[in-house]
C-alpha atoms as one frame of an Amber mdcrd trajectory, in Angstrom:
protein
-103.357-123.989 -75.800-102.562-127.449 -74.445 -98.812-127.951 -74.805 -99.241
-131.707 -75.347-101.182-131.396 -78.582-100.285-130.714 -82.177-103.464-129.140
 -83.572-104.273-128.636 -87.232-103.910-124.877 -86.735-100.130-125.406 -86.365
 -99.764-127.500 -89.531 -98.970-126.495 -93.081-101.629-128.314 -95.080-102.041
-126.664 -98.462 -99.742-127.250-101.416 -99.510-123.485-101.994 -98.186-123.002
 -98.443 -95.467-125.606 -99.024 -94.611-124.086-102.436 -94.261-120.597-100.948
 -91.834-121.846 -98.291 -89.799-123.901-100.767 -89.663-121.032-103.292 -88.677
-118.188-100.956 -87.516-119.824 -97.720 -84.098-120.202 -96.147 -82.574-123.681
 -95.855 -80.558-125.344 -93.087 -79.311-128.879 -93.788 -77.798-131.682 -91.787
 -76.880-135.255 -92.608 -80.321-136.483 -91.515 -82.793-133.613 -91.889 -83.499
-130.421 -93.842 -85.238-127.348 -92.440 -86.793-124.775 -94.784 -88.377-121.722
 -93.195 -89.983-118.449 -94.144 -91.332-115.556 -92.076 -95.119-115.657 -92.044
 -98.185-114.328 -90.257 -98.525-117.428 -88.046 -96.265-120.211 -86.754 -96.943
-123.423 -88.714 -94.943-126.530 -89.492 -95.038-129.075 -92.292 -93.453-132.518
 -92.093 -92.142-134.259 -95.221 -90.721-137.767 -95.537 -90.099-139.113 -99.049
 -90.581-142.733-100.081 -86.811-142.772-100.658 -86.392-142.788 -96.861 -88.070
-146.149 -96.280 -91.318-148.032 -96.046 -94.515-146.659 -94.488 -93.581-147.786
 -90.979 -90.247-145.956 -91.114 -91.748-142.823 -92.695 -94.542-142.601 -90.128
 -92.114-143.106 -87.217 -89.938-140.273 -88.517 -92.966-138.011 -88.968 -94.026
-138.652 -85.374 -90.513-137.865 -84.131 -90.331-134.667 -86.194 -93.714-133.433
 -84.922 -92.671-134.264 -81.354 -89.403-132.329 -81.703 -91.381-129.310 -82.893
 -93.993-129.699 -80.148 -91.312-129.831 -77.437 -89.491-126.768 -78.728 -92.216
-124.479 -80.111 -92.315-122.444 -76.893 -88.737-121.292 -77.622 -89.416-120.151
 -81.192 -89.521-116.369 -81.336 -91.437-114.872 -84.225 -93.825-116.289 -86.763
 -92.586-118.707 -89.404 -93.736-121.392 -91.754 -91.299-124.261 -91.243 -90.886
-127.414 -93.317 -88.972-130.283 -91.720 -87.898-132.953 -94.210 -86.129-136.249
 -93.513 -83.233-137.474 -95.619 -82.676-141.212 -96.299 -79.942-141.680 -93.619
 -82.512-140.637 -90.967 -84.178-144.044 -91.346 -81.318-145.627 -89.387 -81.683
-143.314 -86.360 -83.194-144.464 -83.086 -85.727-142.204 -81.359 -83.388-140.250
 -79.033 -80.786-139.844 -81.788 -83.395-138.451 -84.188 -84.721-136.036 -81.546
 -81.194-134.849 -80.798 -80.419-134.350 -84.509 -83.636-132.366 -84.997 -83.012
-130.194 -81.942 -79.463-129.516 -83.134 -80.843-128.441 -86.521 -83.372-126.124
 -84.820 -80.466-124.618 -82.863 -78.450-124.078 -86.040 -81.449-122.277 -87.553
 -81.503-120.120 -84.383 -85.065-121.164 -83.492 -84.135-122.555 -80.091 -81.284
-121.659 -77.721 -78.135-123.762 -77.802 -77.613-126.171 -74.904 -74.323-125.953
 -73.058
């Protein structure tokens, strides 16, 4: 698989998939983002940004950053999970590198990727 792509096969797309993760998944929160995850048969990620976060430009920028953080770090994720990454309203104020750093820190706290020294 090309490491530079984010194919549909890696995305949570159905409402029932999101519901299952929200209903039975574990949650890790930070000031800017929330991660909800559940063991599954295949690694997939869903990205959620509410209208409370900002206008369409802001929401789409955050979604791109969240998908990129996952794409960069998916090779480190051991095991199969369904993961939902959701942005909180304070995330709208983050610049690109700050958002990526906050997301990677959250992935480390969830023990998906190794901690950097």
